[in-house]
Backbone bond lengths (Angstrom), bond angles and torsions (degrees), N, CA, C in turn:
res aa  C-N    CA-C-N  psi(-1)  N-CA   C-N-CA  omega(-1)  CA-C   N-CA-C  phi
1 M - - - 1.446 - - 1.528 110.45 -
2 I 1.316 118.38 -41.67 1.458 120.65 -178.57 1.530 110.22 -64.65
3 N 1.338 118.25 -38.54 1.458 120.33 178.33 1.518 111.20 -62.07
4 T 1.314 117.69 -40.53 1.459 121.07 178.07 1.520 110.52 -64.83
5 L 1.296 118.13 -41.96 1.461 121.25 177.89 1.519 111.42 -64.89
6 G 1.310 117.09 -30.41 1.456 121.20 -179.53 1.518 112.91 -58.62
7 H 1.317 117.61 -27.43 1.459 120.96 177.66 1.528 111.69 -67.14
8 H 1.310 117.31 -19.62 1.459 121.71 -176.60 1.534 112.48 -104.76
9 L 1.321 116.63 7.36 1.459 121.17 -179.54 1.529 110.18 -62.46
10 N 1.330 115.79 133.21 1.470 124.36 -177.60 1.524 112.75 63.25
11 K 1.330 116.20 27.55 1.462 121.92 176.38 1.520 108.80 -125.49
12 S 1.316 115.31 160.88 1.469 120.63 178.96 1.518 110.42 -73.93
13 V 1.314 114.31 140.74 1.464 122.16 176.77 1.527 107.69 -138.82
14 F 1.312 115.83 161.73 1.456 121.56 170.29 1.518 106.43 -108.56
15 V 1.323 115.47 128.19 1.452 119.97 -175.10 1.526 109.64 -131.81
16 S 1.321 115.37 139.89 1.458 121.79 176.46 1.526 108.41 -105.69
17 I 1.336 115.20 117.78 1.465 121.44 177.84 1.532 106.31 -131.80
18 P 1.339 117.57 85.76 1.465 120.62 -175.12 1.527 114.26 -56.36
19 T 1.331 118.39 -31.80 1.464 119.73 -178.10 1.526 112.24 -70.73
20 I 1.316 118.12 -20.84 1.470 121.41 177.87 1.520 111.49 -99.11
21 F 1.332 117.20 -46.01 1.465 121.14 -173.50 1.520 114.41 -92.07
22 D 1.314 119.21 -7.52 1.462 123.67 -179.06 1.527 113.30 61.15
23 D 1.310 117.93 21.69 1.459 121.96 172.59 1.523 108.08 -153.92
24 E 1.320 116.03 175.18 1.457 119.56 -177.55 1.520 112.75 -106.72
25 S 1.325 117.52 9.89 1.462 119.21 179.87 1.523 110.25 -79.69
26 G 1.324 115.39 161.66 1.457 120.50 -179.88 1.514 111.43 -80.89
27 H 1.313 116.97 139.53 1.465 123.01 179.73 1.522 108.78 -122.85
28 A 1.322 115.88 141.03 1.457 121.36 -176.59 1.524 111.02 -71.27
29 C 1.312 115.40 130.01 1.460 123.24 176.70 1.530 107.62 -146.94
30 V 1.313 115.26 169.30 1.465 121.14 172.54 1.518 106.83 -112.88
31 L 1.322 115.85 129.09 1.457 121.34 177.52 1.527 107.63 -80.04
32 V 1.341 116.72 110.30 1.462 120.42 -175.30 1.523 113.73 -108.00
33 G 1.321 117.97 -10.39 1.453 119.82 179.47 1.511 111.90 -164.97
34 I 1.318 115.12 152.48 1.468 121.61 -179.91 1.517 108.08 -131.66
35 E 1.312 115.38 129.10 1.463 121.23 174.99 1.518 108.46 -126.69
36 V 1.288 116.50 170.25 1.459 121.61 -177.77 1.528 111.31 -60.23
37 S 1.322 118.22 -34.88 1.464 120.71 -174.35 1.520 114.58 -104.78
38 G 1.339 118.43 0.26 1.450 118.33 -179.78 1.520 113.08 174.40
39 L 1.330 115.34 -169.18 1.459 122.22 -175.37 1.523 111.63 -123.22
40 W 1.321 116.30 150.09 1.453 122.92 170.89 1.522 106.82 -100.55
41 L 1.325 116.00 124.41 1.455 122.13 -176.93 1.521 110.52 -125.76
42 E 1.331 116.29 151.42 1.462 122.81 173.14 1.510 107.58 -133.61
43 G 1.330 115.43 151.57 1.452 118.83 175.19 1.510 112.06 166.35
44 E 1.312 114.84 154.83 1.463 120.89 -179.34 1.522 111.47 -65.08
45 E 1.332 116.76 -43.58 1.465 119.31 178.90 1.526 111.21 -62.23
46 L 1.313 116.32 -39.09 1.461 121.28 178.71 1.525 110.10 -65.75
47 A 1.329 117.00 -44.07 1.470 121.14 178.57 1.531 110.57 -62.98
48 N 1.341 117.18 -41.44 1.465 120.72 179.17 1.527 111.94 -65.33
49 A 1.329 116.83 -37.15 1.463 120.34 179.93 1.523 111.54 -68.60
50 L 1.335 116.65 -35.19 1.463 120.03 -178.18 1.517 113.22 -85.91
51 Q 1.321 117.18 -27.15 1.457 121.71 -179.47 1.535 107.95 -139.02
52 P 1.335 117.07 81.36 1.458 120.69 -172.83 1.535 114.90 -67.57
53 E 1.319 117.96 -19.50 1.458 119.11 -179.42 1.521 109.64 -68.78
54 P 1.328 117.01 140.05 1.468 119.83 -176.40 1.525 113.23 -77.49
55 K 1.323 116.49 59.75 1.458 120.91 175.29 1.517 108.58 -85.57
56 K 1.317 114.63 158.69 1.460 117.32 173.47 1.526 106.62 -70.17
57 R 1.314 115.40 120.27 1.456 119.57 -176.64 1.515 110.29 -145.41
58 E 1.284 114.62 154.04 1.446 121.03 172.16 1.521 107.28 -93.42
59 S 1.291 116.52 168.20 1.461 119.39 174.24 1.519 107.37 -83.02
60 P 1.331 116.65 101.48 1.462 118.95 -178.12 1.525 110.85 -73.43
61 S 1.302 115.57 153.56 1.463 119.89 171.48 1.518 107.44 -77.92
62 V 1.307 115.75 131.87 1.464 121.47 -177.34 1.523 107.98 -123.07
63 F 1.335 116.12 130.23 1.452 121.17 176.04 1.519 108.68 -87.17
64 V 1.340 116.29 128.36 1.461 121.62 178.91 1.524 107.97 -124.78
65 P 1.341 118.00 119.38 1.468 120.51 178.03 1.536 110.85 -64.36
66 F 1.320 116.32 147.45 1.459 120.42 179.64 1.528 112.01 -55.33
67 G 1.310 117.89 -33.19 1.462 121.25 -179.82 1.516 113.85 -63.45
68 Q 1.329 117.83 -18.75 1.464 121.90 -179.97 1.531 112.36 -94.67
69 I 1.322 117.25 -11.10 1.462 121.44 -175.96 1.522 109.64 -93.51
70 R 1.332 115.90 120.26 1.467 120.74 178.78 1.528 109.81 -76.92
71 Y 1.339 117.22 -48.75 1.458 121.08 175.58 1.517 110.04 -158.30
72 L 1.321 115.49 161.15 1.459 122.95 177.06 1.519 107.05 -142.41
73 V 1.325 116.44 127.85 1.462 120.87 177.74 1.518 108.65 -130.86
74 P 1.333 117.40 148.45 1.463 119.44 178.57 1.518 110.69 -67.71
75 A 1.320 115.98 146.96 1.463 120.95 174.66 1.515 106.87 -89.50
76 F 1.304 116.75 118.43 1.449 120.80 -178.85 1.511 110.25 -80.06
77 P 1.336 117.76 152.41 1.466 120.13 178.57 1.516 111.08 -61.65
78 R 1.307 115.52 160.79 1.464 120.43 178.12 1.524 109.95 -59.81
79 S 1.320 116.23 158.08 1.461 120.94 -172.20 1.523 112.92 -57.06
80 R 1.337 119.48 -34.56 1.461 119.66 -178.20 1.524 111.57 -69.95
81 E 1.334 116.28 -21.82 1.453 120.78 179.26 1.525 111.72 -95.05
82 T 1.316 116.61 -16.40 1.453 121.04 -175.78 1.519 109.80 -76.81
83 P 1.314 118.36 127.87 1.463 118.86 175.74 1.518 109.25 -62.68
84 H 1.302 115.77 152.03 1.460 119.18 -179.65 1.512 109.65 -61.43
85 L 1.294 114.35 125.77 1.457 119.62 178.76 1.511 108.45 -79.36
86 A 1.279 115.97 150.24 1.457 120.07 179.45 1.519 109.18 -60.56
87 Q 1.295 115.40 124.18 1.453 120.99 178.57 1.522 108.73 -82.79
88 P 1.320 116.52 142.87 1.457 117.40 177.24 1.530 108.97 -62.88
89 H 1.291 117.18 139.17 1.454 119.78 179.79 1.511 109.07 -109.62
90 R 1.303 113.89 151.79 1.453 119.01 -178.22 1.512 109.65 -79.36
91 V 1.285 114.33 142.93 1.450 120.77 176.37 1.517 106.43 -97.05
92 A 1.315 116.12 133.10 1.465 119.79 179.46 1.521 108.95 -60.78
93 P 1.328 116.07 141.21 1.464 117.97 179.28 1.528 110.61 -65.18
94 A 1.287 115.64 153.45 1.465 121.08 179.50 1.521 108.73 -63.45
95 P 1.327 117.46 141.03 1.466 119.77 178.59 1.526 110.29 -61.89
96 Q 1.302 114.99 148.51 1.461 120.81 -178.17 1.530 110.10 -98.94
97 T 1.308 116.55 143.67 1.465 120.94 174.17 1.518 107.68 -85.73
98 R 1.280 116.15 176.62 1.475 120.52 -179.72 1.522 111.16 -61.14
99 E 1.321 116.70 -27.76 1.463 120.29 -179.95 1.522 111.48 -82.22
100 G 1.325 117.52 -3.57 1.454 120.90 179.33 1.516 113.34 86.28
101 K 1.342 116.54 10.98 1.456 120.02 179.22 1.524 109.28 -100.27
102 P 1.346 117.02 149.01 1.464 118.24 176.72 1.518 110.55 -61.16
103 G 1.313 116.21 140.35 1.448 120.03 178.97 1.504 110.42 176.38
104 V 1.302 116.63 -159.49 1.457 122.48 -179.58 1.512 107.93 -77.90
105 S 1.345 116.49 134.05 1.469 119.62 -179.27 1.520 109.80 -66.92
106 D 1.312 114.78 158.43 1.476 120.57 -179.72 1.519 111.13 -61.92
107 A 1.337 118.44 -34.41 1.465 121.52 -179.51 1.522 110.46 -63.58
108 K 1.299 118.40 -38.04 1.456 121.30 179.65 1.519 111.49 -72.99
109 K 1.341 117.92 -28.99 1.467 121.28 -179.49 1.523 110.85 -68.49
110 R 1.339 116.31 -33.49 1.453 121.05 -176.83 1.519 112.71 -70.77
111 R 1.296 119.49 -21.77 1.472 121.64 -176.75 1.467 112.83 -68.91
């Protein structure tokens, strides 16, 4: 699990931490560190949740134990930066027999 998370180090992620955010939705953070028992995260939403007063503040690194994290997903680039994803393609319908049932086409039967 730690190796997989390592691919997202210093990148934006969406993380659900109900004990900090009071909800289960994902909030934008940057994954800045990984330890055996939890993650180091930074972000404006995280800073606002921990210090709601509008003081001049930096985005502090906050350690969150794995037990407090509901889920974490990578934040994908904006659509203009995202390569075109493979679109589902239509599969040709099965050839029909003379009776109108799916089966081997008449052309294949003649071979």
